[in-house]
C-alpha positions as CSV (number, residue, x, y, z in Angstrom):
1,X,3.2,-2.5,35.0
2,X,-0.5,-3.4,35.8
3,X,-1.5,-0.1,34.2
4,X,0.4,-1.0,31.1
5,X,-1.5,-4.3,30.9
6,X,-4.8,-2.5,31.2
7,X,-3.8,0.0,28.5
8,X,-2.9,-2.9,26.1
9,X,-6.1,-4.7,27.0
10,X,-8.2,-1.6,26.2
11,X,-6.3,-0.9,23.1
12,X,-7.1,-4.4,21.8
13,X,-10.8,-3.5,21.8
14,X,-10.1,-0.3,19.8
15,X,-7.0,-1.0,17.8
16,X,-8.7,-0.1,14.5
17,X,-9.6,3.4,15.6
18,X,-7.1,6.1,14.6
19,X,-7.3,8.1,17.8
20,X,-6.6,5.0,19.9
21,X,-3.6,4.2,17.7
22,X,-2.2,7.7,18.1
23,X,-2.7,7.7,21.9
24,X,-1.1,4.2,22.2
25,X,1.9,5.3,20.2
26,X,2.2,8.3,22.5
27,X,1.8,6.3,25.7
28,X,4.3,3.6,24.6
29,X,6.9,6.1,23.5
30,X,6.6,8.1,26.7
31,X,6.7,5.0,28.9
32,X,9.1,2.9,26.9
33,X,11.0,1.7,29.9
34,X,7.8,0.3,31.6
35,X,6.8,-1.5,28.4
36,X,10.3,-2.8,27.9
37,X,10.4,-4.2,31.5
38,X,7.3,-6.3,31.0
39,X,8.5,-9.2,29.0
40,X,5.1,-10.8,28.7
41,X,3.8,-7.3,27.8
42,X,6.3,-7.0,25.0
43,X,5.2,-10.4,23.6
44,X,1.5,-9.3,23.9
45,X,2.4,-6.0,22.1
46,X,4.1,-8.0,19.4
47,X,1.1,-10.2,18.9
48,X,-1.2,-7.2,19.1
49,X,0.7,-5.2,16.5
50,X,1.9,-8.1,14.4
51,X,-1.0,-7.8,11.9
52,X,-0.5,-4.1,11.6
53,X,3.2,-4.5,11.1
54,X,2.8,-7.2,8.5
55,X,0.2,-5.1,6.6
56,X,2.5,-2.0,6.7
57,X,5.5,-4.1,5.7
58,X,3.6,-5.5,2.7
59,X,2.4,-2.1,1.7
60,X,6.0,-0.8,1.8
61,X,7.3,-3.9,-0.1
62,X,4.7,-3.4,-2.8
63,X,5.4,0.3,-3.1
64,X,9.1,-0.3,-3.2
65,X,8.6,-2.9,-5.9
66,X,6.5,-0.6,-8.0
67,X,9.0,2.3,-7.6
68,X,11.8,-0.1,-8.5
69,X,10.0,-1.2,-11.6
70,X,9.2,2.4,-12.6
71,X,12.8,3.4,-12.1
72,X,14.0,0.4,-14.1
73,X,11.6,1.4,-17.0
74,X,12.8,5.0,-16.9
75,X,16.4,3.9,-17.0
76,X,15.6,1.5,-19.9
77,X,13.9,4.2,-21.9
78,X,16.8,6.6,-21.2
79,X,19.3,4.0,-22.3
80,X,17.3,3.3,-25.5
81,X,17.1,7.1,-26.2
82,X,20.8,7.6,-25.7
83,X,21.7,4.5,-27.8
84,X,19.4,5.5,-30.7
85,X,20.7,9.1,-30.8
86,X,24.4,7.9,-30.5
87,X,23.8,5.4,-33.3
88,X,22.4,8.1,-35.6
89,X,25.4,10.4,-34.7
90,X,28.0,7.7,-35.3
91,X,26.4,5.9,-38.3
92,X,25.2,9.0,-40.2
93,X,27.7,11.5,-39.0
94,X,25.0,14.0,-38.0
95,X,25.0,16.4,-35.1
96,X,23.4,15.8,-31.8
97,X,20.6,18.3,-32.6
98,X,19.9,16.6,-35.9
99,X,19.8,13.1,-34.4
100,X,17.5,14.3,-31.6
101,X,15.2,15.9,-34.1
102,X,15.2,12.8,-36.3
103,X,13.7,10.6,-33.5
104,X,11.4,13.3,-32.2
105,X,13.3,14.2,-29.1
106,X,15.3,17.1,-27.9
107,X,18.9,17.7,-26.7
108,X,17.5,18.6,-23.3
109,X,15.8,15.2,-23.1
110,X,19.0,13.5,-24.2
111,X,20.9,15.3,-21.5
112,X,18.3,14.4,-18.9
113,X,18.6,10.7,-19.9
114,X,22.3,10.8,-19.5
115,X,22.0,12.4,-16.0
116,X,19.5,9.7,-15.0
117,X,21.9,6.9,-16.0
118,X,24.8,8.6,-14.2
119,X,23.2,8.2,-10.8
């Protein structure tokens, strides 16, 4: 337990160094029971890693938000494409191929849009 405290103390000095981060992850995972037993150590580890966890969580949240927005835009574009083509087919009585050509698209793109929205 005393060794674990020393390791954490040393890590605090070098926590921004990639090698130390990797070594600490290895040590903690290999000795998880020792670190689990030390209640105060766990609290110290939480405090030590809190900033890193918060930063990583924020990065994940931002990435997820951006991916969600991109997915939403793609679905919106797909929905608009399908709606426009279907309107041409229904209102003008033309073929799928002709409707796609009229709006500068292709049947393949129309089919991809349908598949995207089926998910």
